[in-house]
N, C-alpha and C positions, 0 to 999 in steps of 0.2 A: 444401258444397254440392255435390253431382255429380248433373249430370240425362242420365240415357241411356233410350236410344230400343232397345229389344230387338227382334231379329228373327233366330227360328232360335236362338236363346243366344248371338243376336251382334248388335255394337249401333257405333252413331257415337257419339262422344262431340267437343263440343267441345275441352277440355281435349285430348284426344288427336289432333285435327284439327290443330291451332294448333300445328305444330312447326318450331324454327327450327333441325334438326338436319340439319347438312351433308352429303350422298350421297358417300360418298369421305372425307370428312374428320369422322366423326363423334367421332373420340376428341378434338374442338377444340373438341364445342359448347358446352364451358363459358363460353370466352372472350368479352372483354366490349370493348365498341368502341363510339363515338361513336354510330353507325348501328346501327338495329335489320339482322337479319342479312336482313329481309326486305328495306331499302330498297338493303344491298349486292347482294341477287340484282340487284335494278333496272338496280344505276348499273356492277356485273359485266358486263352482258346488253349497255346500250344502250353501252357505250365494245367491245366487242367486233367482231371482224372481220367475223362470219357476222350479225352484225345490218346494219353499214354496207353491207354488199353488197345488203341490202332494196333499197336506193335506183335499185338497177338491174334490177331483177324485176317484173315486167309486174305488177300488179291487174287489171283487167280489159281497160283500153284499153291501146294501145301508147303504149309511154313518150315521154314530148313530143318535141314538135318545137317549133313557137313556142305552142304555147298548154302551158298543165301542166295536166295530170290528176296523181290520183292514183298513186304507183306501191308497193310491199308497205313499204318506211319510211314516208312518212305514213300509210298506212294504218294501219301499226301504232302508231304514237306516239299519233293519235287515238284509236283501242280503248284505250290505256292511259291516258289521259284519261278515257275515259268511265269505264271500268273502276273506274278510281280512285274516280268519285263514285258507283257504286255499290256498292263495299266499304263506303267512308264509311256511307253511307245505312246500309249493314246491320250494319256494326259497333258506331253509337247504336243501334238496334233491340234488337240482342241483346243490350249492356250492359244496356237500360233490361231486356229479357226476362228475364234472366239475372243480376241483381246482386251475385248471392253466388257464383257460379261463376268459379275461375283457369282463364279463357285469356283469351287478351290480344285480345279485338275490337277496340280499338284496330287493330291490324297488320293488317286486314284486307285496307283500301286498300291497301296498301304491296303484299301480295301478289296482291293482282290485277293492279295497273298492272302489275308484274314478268312475270307470268304472259301478259300481253297485249303485251306486246313481244316475248313469245318465241314467242307462236301460231303467228306463220306462217312461223320461222325454219330450219324445214323442209321447206316448199316449194320443186321447180325452178323455173326459169325457165319463161316465157309466161303464167302465170297460172295456176289451177284447168287449162287446157289440158296441160300439162305432166305433171303426174300421170295425164293419159287418156292419154297417148301412151306413159307410162313403162307402162303395164296393158294399154296394146293390145299395143304392143311384142310382150310376154310371151304376150299371146294369140293372136293373131292373127298372127304373122309367125313363118313357120318356122324360122329361127333362135329366137326365142325356146326355141321349141316345142322345141328339140333339145337341152336341156340340162336338160327337166323330168326325166325317167327317170333321169339322172345325181343332179340333189340330191335326190330323191325317196330313193332306194336312198342316201345318203351321211344319210337322214337328215335334211334339208331342208325347211324347210316351202315349197313355192313358190306357195302362195296369197300370202307376204308381198310376190312380183313381179306376181303377178297381179293384185294389186287395190292397188298399187299407194299408200301415201296418207299424204299431209303431214305430218298429226296422229303419226303413228309415227315417220317420219321424225324430227320435230321432239325427241322425246324420244333418240332415238338421238345423234344432233347434239349433247344439252346433259351426256347420259349418259356418253357410250364414250368409251373412254379409245384417243383415235388414238396413232401412233406421235409418242415426241416428248413428248405432253400428259402431264397429270397424272391420277390416280386418281380417279374421279368425274368428266370430264369438266368441267362448268364450275365445278362443285362449291357446286350448288343447294342450298337447303331442300328438304327434303320437298316441303314446301306448296306451292312453288311450280312445285315437277316437279309436281304432285299434281293442280295446278289448269288445264294443258292438254292432260291426257288424256280430249279428250270421249268416247272411246269404249273404256271399260275390261274389252278381251277382243282375241283375237289373230286374227290372221286365218283361221283357222278357220271363225268365227263370224261373216264379214263379209258376207254375204249377208243380203238381195239388193240392198244399196247400195254394198258393197262398203268400208263403212270398219270401220276396225279400230283400236286406242288402241298397239301395240306388235311390234317384227317379233322372230323368235323371237332372234334375238342379243341382245334386250332384256330379253327374259323373267325373268329372274332378277334384273336391277336394279326391274322391272313389282311382282315380289314384293316383293322389300324395302319399296319404298312401299306396298302395301296394308299388310304388316303394323306397319310403324313408323307407319301412321295410324290402323290401324284401322277400315280401308273394309270395308268386311260384303260380302257379297255379292249377284246382285242377286235381287229379291226371285222373281222368276221363271224364270230361268237359274239353274242353279248351274257353268254354266262361266264364266260371263261378273260381274262384281262392279260393284256400286252406283257411279253416279258421287260424284267429289268432291267435296261441296257448292259447292264456289267455284266449280267448274266450268261451274255454270248461268249465273254470273254473266260468267265470260271467253266464255260463247258468247253471252252478251245483248250485250255491250259489241260484240263484232264483228256480230251479227246489226243492232244500230242503226246501226253504221255506215258497214257498206258497202249497204244499201239505202237513207240518204240520200244519201251521197258518188256513189253510181251516175246520180245524175239530176242532181244537178251538174254533176258531169262530162261528162253525156249533154249539156246544154244549153248545155256551153262546145265542144262540138266538135258542135254543131245536127245533133245525134241528133235532140234536143227542143227544140220551142219555150221560148222565154221562157214564153209561156203554158200550154203543156203542163204545162213541170217545175213551175212556179207555181201549177198547178189540182190535180195529182195530191199538191202536199206540203199545198197550205191542206186539204186533204181529212179530214185529223187532228185537224182543229179544228170543233167547234160551238156557234152562240148567242154567247153575249158576250165568250165566249177569241176567236174567231173576228172580231167586230167589232173587237174592239180590235187583233189583230195587225194586219186592213188597213189601221188608222187609222196604226199606226206604219208600215205598209209604203207609206205614202202620203205621209212625210213625205222620202223620199229618191226619183228617176229613177232613177238605176243599177239595171239588173239584175242584174247579181253582189250588191250589197250588199240587195235585195229577197229574193234566193233566199240569202244568206249567213244575214240577220234569221231568213227562215221556217226554215232548217236548225237554227240555235241552239231556237228552240222547239220542234220536234220533239225535237231528244236531250233536252230538258229534260225533256219531258214523258214521250216513252219512259224514261228513266232512275228517275223518279218509280213509271212503272208498273211496271216490271220489278222494284223494290224493292219494292215496296207485294206483287207477287205470289208475292216468295222467301218474307216473313215470312210470308203465308200460307201457306205451301206447306212451312217450315220443319221440318216435324215427319216428315211425308211423305217428304220430303228426305234427313232422321238415318236414318228407317226403311228407305231403298235402294229405294224404291219408283217409279219408273221414273215423272217426269210433263211429260217434254219440252220443249221449249225455254220459257221465262219468256214470250217476245216472243209467244206463242201465247195467252196466258193475260192478257193488256192487255183495258181496254176496250173497248168499243164508243165513238165512229167509231176510234176509235185503230186497231182491231186488223183493221176491215174499209179503215181508207184503204193498213195496210200490205201487206195480201192482193193490192187492187189495184195497188199499186207492184211486191210482186212478179211478179205476171202479165206487169203491161206491160214491167218488166224483161226480163223472161226474151226477149216478141215482138220488143221491140224493140232492146233494148239488146246483149242476150247473141247475138244473133242477126244483128246488126249487120256488114255487110260489115269495117268495123276488127279485129274480136272475132274474126273467121272466118278472116279471113287471117293473124290470131297461130296461133290452133289449128291451120292447114295448116301454117305455115312450123317451128310447133312440133314437129307431127308426123314429118317429114322432116330435120330437125336432130336429133333423138330417135332415129329408127330408123336412122343412120347412125352417129352417136356409139356409140350400144350397143354396134350390131354393130362396128366396129371395133376400140372397145377392149376388150371382152368375149374378142372374140378374141385379142387380144395378151397379155391378163393369163392365155391359159386354152394357148397357143400362144407362150411365152414364148422361145424359141431361133432362131425364126425371124428375117431380117434386119428386116422391116418391123414386128415385134412391139417388135423391142430397141429402134429408133427412137420410137413410140409411147409406148411406158412409159416415154420420161421425161420425157414431156409430164402423167404423172402426180404430183403432188407427193409426198413423203416421208411426208408424216403418213399418206399412204391404204396400207394391206399389200397387195401388188400379188403376196405371196408367200405367202398364207396358203392351207392346205396345201386345203381343202375346194371345192366347185364352188361351192355358198352364197356362202362367204365373197367369191369371188372376184368372182360376181355382183355381191353387194353392197356391196363396193369400189368397182366402177364405178358405182356408181348414187349413192354417197359423193358422188363426182368433177364426175358430173353436176348432181349435185342440188343443187349449192352455187356450179353457177356463175350468172354474172348474165345474162340477157337477149345483153348483147353477146360478153362473152366466148363463151360457146356458139356464138353466131355466126359470131365469129371463128375460134375453131377449125374450125371445120364447115367454114368455106370454105378455109382451108389445107390441113388435111389430105385434102379430097378435088379439089384441088389446083384450087381457084376461086380461091386469092389467091395472090398472091404476093411474098415478102421485096423489095423493092425493091435493084436490080442495078446 
C-alpha cells in the first residue's frame, strides 16, 4: 500500500520520509546493528563535545550561582524527553491509520528525541541574545559593514551574517567536514537532520523575522536532504520548501518546555512569586481537572513540589493536545501546506493560558534585569571577539594576528581563501564557545585579565 499526497505533481510520503541513510556514509546504509540508526544518532549526539558544552551555555537566565536554573543542556534533555513522547504518540497513530504502509513508524520517537537533543547545538553563548549580538555587529557596526562589498563581490551571501541564525548553524555544525573530521560531519541520518530544519529556505528569504535554515556553505547539503526524503516545495513560495513533518514535533516539544520551565525558573529567582507562578500554571485547567489538581497540590506544603506537579500535568496535557493537532493536520502537512506551530492550535483553555504565559514572560521574565544584563554583556563580548578575530584572519601576517590565530583550534580553517569563509570560520569558533570560555577569552585578549606571574 502506498499513500501519496500530490502537490504540483510532487508529493511527500512516509516511506521515503523515514530514511535511515546517513549523510556522508550512504554506502554503509545497509549495515545492521543492535540499535536502530536513529538510536545511534541519539547516542552519537549525547556523547559529543558540542553537546556537553551546552551545560555552560545560557538558556534564558544567567548561569546559576547558588540557585539552579536551566541551561542549554538541561533544556535540550527535557525537550528530548517531551519530543520522544510526541513521536511515540504519532508513530502509534500513523501505524493505525496506515496499517499496510511499509514505513517504520515505531522509529519516529527515536528520530524526534535525537533531533531535540541537537536543536540548540548551533546556538552561540549567552542565549538568544548571542544570535542578536552577532547579527547586530554586521548590521550596525562599521567594522562588519566594511566587509559586505568584498563578500558579495566574491559571490558570498551577506545575509547569512546579517541574520545569523542558530538553527542554520546547527545544520552546519552537524554536517560540515571540519579539518580532521570525517565526511558528513556527525554522519547523522537524513531524517534526524531534516527534523531540525525549522526554516527550510536560505537567508535571502529570511525577512521579516530574520529566520532561515541553512548557510550558503550548506546549500548543497540541504538540497541532498530535500531530494533524499522527497520533501516538496512550499505551496506558496517556490523558493522555499515545505517543512519536514517531524519538525512540527521538535518545535512543539521546544515550545512546551521553554514556556513552562521559564516560569519555574523565574519563581526560583523570585522574579515571580509562588502564587503568581501557580496562578499562571493553573490556568491551563478548568472544571473537575482543575479541582483534582488542587486536591493533589494540597497534599504537600513545599512550593517547589507543587510547581513541579503542575509542570508535569501541563506537559502531559500539551503533549496530548499537540499529538491530536498533528494527526488532524497530517494530510495538510504532507501536502506541504504551512500550518504554523502545533501549539497555536491546541484547545481552550490551554491555548489561552499559553498565550497569557507568553505575554507575561516577555514582560516580566525576558525584560528582567538578570536577562538584560546577559544581553548587554553578550553584545560587548561578541563585538570585541568578532572584530579582533576577523581582523586576524584577514591580515594573517601582522605580529598581533599571528599571536591571536594561535587561539583558534586547528579544526577551523583560518586559511580558507574567501572573505565569506574567513568570517564564517570566526563565527564557527565563537558560536561553539561556552559563556565562561567567551568571557575568559574576552578578558585575556583585551588585557582585562592576565595569567598569574
